[in-house]
Structures are given as C-alpha cells and as structure tokens.
C-alpha positions in Angstrom: 108.2 107.0 82.2 106.2 106.5 78.9 109.0 105.0 76.8 109.3 102.2 79.3 105.5 101.3 79.3 106.0 101.4 75.3 109.4 99.1 75.6 108.3 96.7 78.1 105.2 96.3 75.4 102.3 97.9 75.7 99.6 94.3 76.0 101.6 93.0 79.1 102.6 96.8 80.8 99.2 97.4 80.0 97.2 94.4 81.9 99.9 95.2 85.3 98.7 99.0 84.8 95.2 97.4 85.7 96.2 94.8 87.7 97.9 98.0 89.6 94.5 99.7 89.5 92.8 96.6 90.7 94.4 96.2 93.9 94.9 100.1 94.9 90.9 99.9 94.2 90.9 96.9 96.3 93.2 98.6 99.0 90.8 102.0 98.9 87.9 99.4 99.4 89.4 97.5 102.3 90.9 100.9 104.0 87.2 102.3 103.8 85.7 99.1 105.8 87.8 99.2 108.7 87.2 102.2 108.8 83.3 101.5 109.1 84.3 98.9 111.2 81.3 97.2 109.9 82.5 94.2 109.8 84.8 91.7 112.0 88.3 91.2 112.1 89.1 87.7 111.3 86.9 88.9 108.4 88.7 92.3 107.2 92.2 90.1 108.0 91.1 87.6 105.9 89.8 90.5 103.2 93.0 92.4 103.8 95.1 89.7 102.8 93.5 90.0 98.6 95.7 93.2 98.4 98.9 90.7 98.6 97.6 88.5 96.8 96.8 90.5 93.6 100.4 91.8 93.9 102.3 88.7 93.3 99.7 87.9 90.9 101.5 91.0 89.1 104.8 90.0 90.0 104.3 86.6 88.7 102.6 88.3 85.2 106.0 90.5 85.0 107.9 87.7 85.1 105.4 85.5 82.5 105.9 88.7 80.3 109.9 88.7 80.5 109.5 85.1 79.7 107.7 85.6 76.3 110.1 88.0 75.8 113.3 86.0 75.7 111.5 83.4 74.0 110.6 85.9 71.6 114.7 87.7 71.3 116.1 84.3 71.3 113.8 82.4 68.0 115.0 85.7 66.4 118.6 85.5 67.6 118.2 82.0 66.5 117.2 82.9 62.9 119.9 85.4 62.6 123.2 82.9 63.0 125.3 86.2 64.5 124.2 89.3 66.7 126.6 91.4 68.6 126.7 91.5 72.4 125.3 94.9 72.9 121.8 94.1 71.1 121.7 91.0 72.7 122.8 93.1 76.4 120.1 95.4 74.9 117.1 92.3 74.9 117.4 91.4 78.0 117.4 95.1 79.9 114.0 95.5 77.7 112.9 91.8 79.0 113.4 93.1 82.6 110.8 96.3 82.5 108.2 93.8 83.2 109.8 91.6 86.0 110.8 94.9 87.8 106.9 97.0 86.8 105.6 93.4 88.5 107.8 93.4 91.5 106.9 97.4 92.5 103.6 96.8 92.2 104.2 93.4 94.4 106.3 95.7 96.9 103.5 98.2 97.4 100.6 95.9 97.6 102.9 94.7 100.7 103.4 98.1 102.1 99.3 99.0 102.0 98.8 95.4 103.5 101.4 96.3 106.5 100.1 99.7 107.0 95.8 97.8 106.9 97.4 95.6 108.8 98.5 97.8 111.6 95.8 100.1 111.1 93.5 96.8 111.9 95.7 96.0 114.6 95.4 99.4 116.1 91.3 99.6 115.8 90.9 96.2 117.7 93.6 97.6 120.5 91.5 100.5 120.8 87.9 98.3 120.6 89.4 95.9 123.6 90.5 98.8 126.3 87.5 100.8 125.6 
C-alpha cells in the first residue's frame, strides 16, 4: 500500500489523504449532530451534502493528478523520441493511481452520505410518529 502511495506521487497522494481524513471528520461530526438532534432536518440534510462534495473534490483532484503525471510523462517521451511499449504501459498504469484513490474516496463518501441520510430519515420518521 505504501508502495502505491509513493508511486502515485507523494504530493497528490498526500493531499488526497488529507481530503479523505477531512471527509471522515466531517462525517463523524455530522453523525454526532444527527444523534444529538440539535438541528432541524433540512439543516442537517444540507450539512451532510458536504460529505458528497468533499468526495467529488477528491475524485476531481485525483484526475488532475493523473493529467499532470501524463503531461510530464509525455514530455519526457517526446524528448527521448524512442520508448518501448512496456515503459509506456507502466507509465500509464502509474498515472492511474491518483485517479483510483480519488474514486475510492468518492465511493466511500457516497456510502457514508447514504448511511447518514438513511439515519436522518429513520430519526425523522420516529420523531413524526411520536
């Protein structure tokens, strides 16, 4: 796992990890607020949408990391003039690491959002039936 982190580029992978930790912190904070019921239903729904937005930002940032990596790789290939297909395939594979990491973060954010939204609906139904 650490090897993938280094291959993906410490700068982009580090920033994506910070985004992931931030998304988890927002998720935990939202869960605590849902359990305390200190806010209205609409306000809590609006707040948990930030979780999806943070995940989407991670996905876009991962794609940006891939594009910058591809640009740098193609610049080097252009200067070398002759590159084997194995080296080219290896470079393309490495360039996808940040995008995959961003997609994983986005998928986790969607799952967390769905869970929190379901919890919110369940609590709202319990409160309205009381």
